[in-house]
C-alpha positions in Angstrom: 0.0 0.0 0.0 1.4 3.5 -0.9 0.3 6.7 0.8 1.6 9.6 -1.3 -0.3 12.9 -0.5 0.3 15.9 -2.6 2.1 19.2 -1.4 -1.3 20.9 -1.3 -2.7 18.2 1.1 0.2 18.3 3.4 0.8 22.2 3.3 -2.5 24.0 2.7 -2.2 27.8 2.2 -2.8 28.6 5.8 -0.3 26.0 7.2 1.7 27.8 10.0 3.3 25.3 12.3 6.9 23.8 12.5 8.6 21.1 14.5 12.1 22.0 15.7 14.5 19.3 17.1 17.2 20.4 19.4 20.1 22.4 18.0 22.8 19.9 19.0 21.4 17.5 16.4 20.3 19.9 13.7 22.8 22.7 13.5 25.9 20.7 12.7 27.1 18.6 9.7 24.5 19.1 6.9 22.5 21.4 9.1 25.3 23.9 9.3 25.1 24.5 5.5 21.4 24.0 5.1 19.6 26.3 7.6 16.1 25.2 8.2 16.4 21.9 6.4 16.0 19.7 9.4 13.0 21.8 10.6 11.3 20.8 7.3 12.3 17.2 7.7 10.9 17.1 11.3 7.7 18.9 10.4 6.9 16.5 7.5 7.8 13.5 9.4 5.7 14.5 12.3 2.7 15.1 10.1 3.1 11.7 8.3 3.5 9.9 11.6 0.2 11.5 12.8 -1.6 10.6 9.5 -0.3 7.1 9.2 0.4 6.1 12.8 3.2 3.5 11.9 4.6 1.0 14.3 8.1 1.2 12.7 9.8 3.7 10.2 13.0 2.8 8.4 15.7 5.3 7.6 19.1 4.6 5.9 22.5 5.0 7.6 23.7 7.3 4.7 21.4 10.1 6.0 22.5 9.3 9.7 21.9 12.9 11.0 18.3 12.7 9.6 17.9 9.3 11.2 19.0 10.8 14.5 16.6 13.8 14.2 13.7 11.6 13.4 14.5 9.3 16.3 14.6 12.2 18.7 11.4 13.4 17.3 9.6 10.2 17.7 10.8 9.8 21.2 10.1 13.3 22.4 6.6 13.5 20.9 5.6 10.0 22.2 4.6 8.7 18.7 5.1 5.0 19.8 6.8 4.5 16.4 10.2 2.6 16.4 12.8 4.2 14.2 15.0 1.6 12.6 18.2 2.3 10.8 19.1 0.3 7.8 22.6 -0.2 6.4 23.7 2.1 3.5 23.2 0.5 0.1 26.3 0.8 -2.0 27.3 0.3 -5.7 29.9 -2.4 -6.4 32.7 0.3 -6.1 31.5 1.5 -2.6 29.6 4.6 -3.7 26.5 5.1 -1.6 23.4 4.7 -3.7 21.5 7.8 -4.2 19.3 9.5 -6.8 21.8 12.3 -6.8 24.4 9.9 -8.5 22.4 10.3 -11.8 23.6 13.8 -12.0 27.4 13.0 -12.0 29.3 13.1 -15.3 31.2 10.1 -16.2 34.4 11.7 -15.0 32.7 12.8 -11.7 31.3 9.3 -11.2 34.9 7.8 -11.6 36.0 10.1 -8.7 33.0 9.5 -6.5 34.2 6.2 -4.8 37.0 8.2 -3.2 34.4 9.3 -0.6 33.9 5.7 0.7 37.5 4.9 0.3 38.4 7.9 2.5 35.9 6.8 5.1 37.3 3.1 5.0 40.7 4.7 5.6 39.4 6.4 8.8 37.7 3.3 10.0 41.0 1.3 9.6 42.9 4.1 11.5 40.3 3.8 14.4 40.5 0.1 14.4 44.3 0.0 14.8 44.2 2.5 17.7 44.1 6.1 16.4 42.2 8.1 18.9 43.2 11.7 17.6 40.4 13.2 15.7 42.6 15.7 14.0 44.8 12.8 12.5 41.8 10.9 11.3 40.2 14.1 9.7 43.5 15.0 8.1 44.0 11.5 6.5 40.4 11.7 5.1 41.1 15.2 3.7 44.3 14.2 2.1 42.5 11.2 0.3 39.7 13.4 -0.9 42.0 16.2 -2.1 43.7 13.6 -4.4 40.6 13.9 -6.6 41.0 17.3 -8.4 37.3 18.0 -8.8 36.2 17.2 -5.4 35.3 20.1 -3.1 35.1 19.1 0.6 32.3 20.6 2.5 33.0 18.9 5.8 34.8 16.0 7.4 33.8 15.2 11.0 34.3 12.7 13.8 31.3 12.9 16.2 29.8 11.1 19.1 27.4 8.7 17.3 24.6 9.4 19.7 24.7 13.1 20.3 26.8 14.4 17.4 29.1 16.1 20.0 32.7 16.8 19.0 35.2 14.5 20.6 38.7 15.4 21.9 39.5 11.7 22.1 37.7 9.2 19.8 36.0 6.7 22.1 32.7 4.7 22.1 30.7 4.6 18.9 32.2 7.2 16.6 30.5 8.7 13.5 33.0 9.7 10.7 31.0 11.8 8.3 31.8 13.4 5.0 30.0 15.9 2.6 31.6 16.9 -0.7 30.7 18.4 -4.0 31.5 16.9 -7.4 30.5 19.5 -9.9 26.9 20.5 -9.0 26.3 17.3 -7.1 26.5 17.0 -3.4 27.3 13.7 -1.9 27.3 12.6 1.8 28.3 9.4 3.4 29.5 8.1 6.7 30.8 5.1 8.8 30.1 4.0 12.4 33.0 2.6 14.2 32.9 1.1 17.7 36.3 1.9 19.5 37.6 1.4 23.0 39.9 3.9 24.8 42.2 1.1 25.5 42.2 1.9 29.2 
């Protein structure tokens, strides 16, 4: 069954309400360069949850920040909906599947797998004991800069539950990247469980 309401049904002319999730989750990473984006996400998801009353809603890890925002919204508004994260679906060369990939030129598409390669490099560093976020970020930046047409928007290491910056990488770490290839913006991330070694 498919429920696919039109824009006029979801946002009638007199619509005047917004749902805002805490700044800690929404004003970093993608939210820093897209003001109001997650307010729009939270508002439409809240409306859909009210209309459909789902028991579970599924979101992909590629949009991890969105997953956290929706999870917080569902808990805070007592929706009773379980928010489930699904693994990122990837092309054979590691590029995260996205409708945006269709906008890449053949040359840009050939460079795009560097995003996942850089994230796997970070994951490997964490797995062998690197705990300095600056070292991890610099290694990722160096790999991405090897692609001449790739413009880095952000590289971040964050606490996976709160999106707080970490001085020492510990617990479950989110390593997230946003880049532009030509006119196309690509995002991706990995989650890495690490210990402090203490």
